[in-house]
Every structure is written in C-alpha cells, then in structure tokens.
N, C-alpha and C positions, 0 to 999 in steps of 0.2 A: 599264475598263482600269485595272490600278494604275498609279502612278506608279514612277518611279526612287527608291528610298531608299537611300543609301550609307551602311553600318557605320560607326561612330565610329571613331577608332584607340584608345579606351579599352581596355586591356586586350589588346590584339590584338599577336602578334609580328609579324606580315608582314602589309604592306599588300596584297601583291600574292604569289600563287603561281601560277606558270606550269606546264605539264606541255606537254612536246615533247623533240624530237631535239638535241641537239647536234651541230653539223657543223663542220667544218673547210671554208672555201672557199679554193681557191687563183686568184690573182688575178695575169694576168701582165701588167698595166696596158692600154696601149693597144695593145702587140704581139699580132699575130695569134697562137695557139695553137702553130701549127706552126712558127713562127720564134721562139718564145720560149725563153728560157735560163734567166730568174728569175723566181721568183713570190712574191708576197705571202701569208703565210697569214693568214687573217681568221677568229676563231673565230664562229660565227654560228647559226641557228637561229630561224625566225619567234618562237615563243614565247620563247626565251632573247633575242631583240634587246627584246623588249618589257621583258623583268625587267629587263635591263641598262641600258636607257635611264632606267626610272624610277628605278633607284638611282644611276648616276652623275651623269645630268643634274638631276634632279629630288628627289634626296635622300630618296627613299621607301624603306621597308624592305621587299626583296622576296627570294623565294625561286625554287627551280626545281626540277623533280622531272624526272630524266631517266636514261638508261644511263649508264654509265661502263666503258670498257674498262680494265683494267689494263696498260697499255703506255704507251712513250714518248708515242704521241700522245695517249693519254687523258691524261696528267699534263699534256701542254701545255694541253690543253682546259682541264683543271681549275685553272691557273695563271690563265687567263683569267677563269673565273667568281670565282674569289678575289679578283682584282685588283677587277673589277666591284664588290665588296662584297656578292654574290648568297650566301644561305645556299643550300648544294645539299642533296639529297636524294636518294640513288644508290641505284639498282639496279646492283652490278656484276657485270662479266662477265671471266673470263680469256680473253685471248689465248691460242691455241695454237701460236703462233709461224710460221705459215704460212699460215692462211687466214682467222685472225680468231676470234670476230667483231668487227668495225672500227668505227671512227667513220667514219661517213660522209664523204665528200669532194663538195663541190659545185666546179665548175671553171667560172666566170665572167671573162671580160674586159669592159673597161669602154667597147669601141668607141671609134669617134672621127666627128664629124662626120656624114656620111652613112651609115659603117659601124656597122651595129647592134651591140649587146652580144651576145655568144652565151653561152648558159647550157647545160651537159650535167652529168649528174651517174653518180657512183661510190658506189651505195647497196650495192653487193653484202654480203650478210653484215653487214648493219647491225646492231649492237646494240639499237638502238633499235625497232627491228621486231620485236623478241623480247620486247618488255616486254607485260605482258596484266593482266587483274584479278589482282589478287593480290599484284601487284609491290610494292605501296606499302601502308603502314600509314596508310590516311586518317584514321581515327578518331583516331590519335595526333597526325597532324600537323597536322589541323584543330583540335584539343582545344588547341593553342598560340594560336589565335587569326587568322584570317584574313580581311581584309574583301574581298577581290576575287580570283577564280580565272579562269584565262585560258588558252587553249588554240586549235589552229585545225587547218585543214582539209587541211596537206600532213602533220602528223603522223598524223592519222587515217586518212590514205589509204596507210600503209606496211604494214599488214596488218592481217587481221582482227582481230586482237587489240589492236592500238593501239586502233581506234576503239571496242570493247568497254571500253578501260582508261579512254578519254575518259568514257563515259559514267558509269563506277564512279565517277570523282572527281567528276563533275557532280554526282552524287545526292549525295556526301559533303557537297560545297559548298552545297547546296542544305540538307540537314539541320543544316549549322552556321551557315545565316544569312548565307551569302557573296554577293558580286552574281558573277554567271557571263558570261563573256564568249566570245566565238569569233570567230575571221578565217576566213571561207569558204575563201580561198585556194585556188580550184580549179584542181588540175593535172590534166587529164585523161592525160596520160602515166603520171603517177605512180599513178593509179587502174586504166589500163589494164594496167600491169605486173603490179599485185598481184591482179588478176583474173584473169590469164593463168596465174598460179601455181597459181591454183584450176580452170585448165581452162576459163574463161568467155570468150567474146568479147567485142569492142569494144563491141558495143551492148550486152550484157549488164553489161560493167563500168560503163559510164554509168548503167544503171537502178540497179545496184549501189550505185555512189556516192550517188544521189540518194535512196536508201533510207536507207542508212546516215546521211548528213548531215541529213537531215529526221528522223531519233530524235534526234542530237544536239541540235539546235536546238531541240528542243523542251522543252530545260533552261535555255535560253539568256535572259538579260535583255538584254545588250548584243550585236548583231551588227555585225561589221566585213563587209564586202562591197560589191562594185560592181552594179549591172544584170546584167552577164554572169555573175557569180559566183551572183546568187541564180537567173537562168534556169537555167544550167547544172549549178550544185550542189544545187540543192533542187528543178528540175522544174518551177520556175513559170514560168507564160506573160505573157509582157509585147510591149513593142516590140522590133521591130527592132534593136538596137542598133547595127547599121552603119550605119543610115540616119540616126542620131543625131551631132552633133559629141560630141566626148569632152569637152567644157566644159559642154554642154547638161545641166542637171541634172533635167530632167523626165522622161527615161527613168528616172533613177533613183528620184526621187517619185511615177513613174507605178506604179512596181512594189509601194508600201508598202502599198496596199488588198488586193491579194492576200496579199502576204508576213504582214500582221497579221490576217487571215483566217483563212491556215491557222497561224499560231502567236500566238495570243492572248497568250502570255508575253512576246513580244518587248517591250520596254520602250524601247528606241533602237537604232537601224540608221544608220551612219555609214560614208563612204567618201571617198577623194579621187578628184578629178577630174584629168587629166593630157591634155594635147595635147602631143604629140612632133613638135615641128618637125624636129629633129635630134637626134642622141644625144645633144648637149651643151646643147640649147636647147629648154625645156619651158615651156609656159604651165601653172601650178598652181593649184588650187581644191579645196575639200572643202565636203561637205554631209552634214548630219545631220537625222534625224526622231527626236524625243524628246517622250515622253508628248505624243502628237498634235501637235506642232508640227515645223515645218518651220526651217532654218537653212543658211544658206550663207555660207563664208568669202568674203574677198576674192579675186582673179585676180593672179599674180603672176608675173612671166618669171625663170625659172630658167637659170643658167650651170652645168649641171651636172658634177659632177668624178665621183661614183659613184653612180647611179643606185639600188643595191642597198639595200635596207633603208629607203627613203623610208616606204614604207606603213607598216611598223611604227614608224617614228618618228612618223609621224601618230596611228597608236593609242595609244601610249605618251603624249605630250601631251595626246591627249583623256582616256586615263584621270586622268591627273595632274590635270586641271582639274576633272574630274567628282568626283573623292576629295576634290580640296580643296575643295568647296565654290562654285566660282567658277560664273557663271550659264553657260547653255547656249552662248550668244554668245562666252564668253572661253572656255569649255573648247575648243571648235570651232578657235578661232582660235590658242590653245595647240598643239594638235595639227598645224593647218595649218602654223604657223611651225616647228615642231620638225621635221617632216617634211620641210620646204625646206632648212633649215640641212644636216640630216644629209646632204643629195645633194652638199654643197659640201666633205666630209672622204672620205678613204680608207676602205674597211670598210664593216661593215654596222650598227654600234652608233655612240652617239652621242659627239661630241667635243665638244659644244656645252657653253656655261653657262647654267643657268636665267637669268639676266640677258640674256644675248644672246637667247633664245625669247622672255622677255617683252617686249623692245624692239621686235622683229621683231614680233609678233603685234600691238603698239598702231601699227606704221606706222613704224617704224623704217627706216632708210636704212643703205646698205654704207658712208657716208663713213667715212673713218677715226677711230678712237676714240684720242683722245690723252688 
C-alpha cells in the first residue's frame, strides 16, 4: 500500500480545487418555519464550505468549479465567493425570468433544546444538476497547478451527469498528480429523487447510488465518511451501527479492513464522532485511519449554536493539517478543533481564526481572551 504523499506548493496556483453546487441556505434561527417572518441567508455547499474554510481561516489558496446563474441570487452567491477569496471557475446559465435554472435553496432551522433542527430542500431546476462532462476545461485548470482536488456525495447525487463530471475531474486530477478527496455525505433522499426521474424504484436508487459511488471512490486518496456512509453509500457490510454508541470508534475502525480491501487506492479515511444529547449539547470527537495506522481525537462537550457545516469544518481543518506537513495526530486535532469551533457561529463556513483553532487543538479553554 502506497503512503499519502502531498504535492508541494512549488509552482502551484491553488492549494485546493473543489467541485460542487453553490447553494443558498435560508435560516429562521430557532423560530419554526411556519411561524418565521425573517431568515438569514447563508451561501453554502459541502464542497464550497471546505474551499471557503481553507481560504478564510487557514490562509490557503483555493478555487471552486460550479454552476452560476446570471440573475440577482447568483450575484449574491458570487459576492460571497469573492469575499472568501476563492477563485471561481463557473459554467454560466441564463435565467428565463420565470422557472430558472436556479441556484438551489436549502431551508434549515437551528432547532432548540429537545426540538431537533429541520432541513428540507428546494433544488427544483437547479443549475448545478445540469453540469456534465465537458462543462469545464480540466486540462487548462489543472495546468495552473493544483495540490488537492475535493468533491462530495451530495453533488454526485444531483443527476446522472454530475457523478460523471466528478469522475472526469478526478481523472484529470490524477493525471496532474493532485491528491483526490471525497466526502461520501450519503443522502438517500437525493439519490431517490434523482433515480425517480429516471423511472427507478427506491431499491434501485440505493443500488444505483452504491454503484456510482464505488466508481467514484476507486479514484480517491482521502475519503471522509462514517460507518453508515461506508455501509449505505458503498454497499459495504459491517457492524450494526445502531447498536454502537456514536462515540464508539470500533464500528468505524471495524469497517476499514473491508473498505481498503475493496479500494486499495484509499490512503486515508476520516470522520467525526458525535453524540447528540440535545440540539445544543453534543459530545464531539473524530477519528482517522492513515497509511495503515489509526488515530483518535479527544472528546469535548459542545454548546452548539448552529451545527450545519461542522463536518465540512472538520474536513477542511484536517486537509490543512495534512497539506501543511503536520503529524497525523496534529492534523486530526486541527480538523476536530475547527469543526467544533465552527458550530459556535451562525452559517455554514468558518468565522474562526487559525490562532483559535490551534489553541483549541492544543487543549485551550474558553476563558476570556484579554
């Protein structure tokens, strides 16, 4: 098994290039949707979040390839990308003034106490699902020099062509010598809707998801996903995850033998561990398998303000640590710390500083900073 070797920054335009959908998330805070009159708008997207976090918190040079619609909501999203310091590669679409195509909307409240957060989608006629092989000139983009390429399962589920585009991009990344990462982010609802449009049943949708994701993961160096993602997204057999505690790493580590047997190309697998006591109180840890060795972060208690984006916060901190030459233990702790801190602020992307992340990763406290 080959070890994970990160390309140097020498001659590279971008530390990381992400491929995924840019979306808007409407957030009524703790007010239930039926009673809400005002919403915060957060620009989001699993792949975008990683790119944004690496740029704003960790000071890395990042880029995103995505769909953009030329209408006011698209411009609002573009402003956020620009503010985050991310270089965009857009496939542009014109809005017809009535039906779209649109920038997708995710509705997500924060919940409170024993009332869980609620998430639902409006991805009708989404521009990102129209992306397909040939939408981007990967040879030209990767010729600029890119150390790391990242995409995820939510974008792959949007349509048959988005998963084909992910594979096309990964092939170009491999050819260019970049590290390839993928966040499984298995969402049965998205796979079912996309499959239904092809006339497939729910059972066929699950089968199609596993076949598609297995093709994608055959190109991956660094995989992000928990044991449920591995079982449901890749069709792997493992322990009954429902019988294990959410902070029990054994179920995750128990999946690694079958995962690496099926995918010998994988050099690292990582995930967060979260025990939800209430909407605002979580126990939080993280684990990683890297080059045949296992690592586990400490467990801390989170007072959660907004949990959305915590997993992407973990991934971006981990990637920063690995790209910066930190030890596996340090890289995992940076991901764990950044994901934890991200849940203390509104929105899906980082409002933290590198100094805060490093201090917490080393065991810093929440005492007032003077």
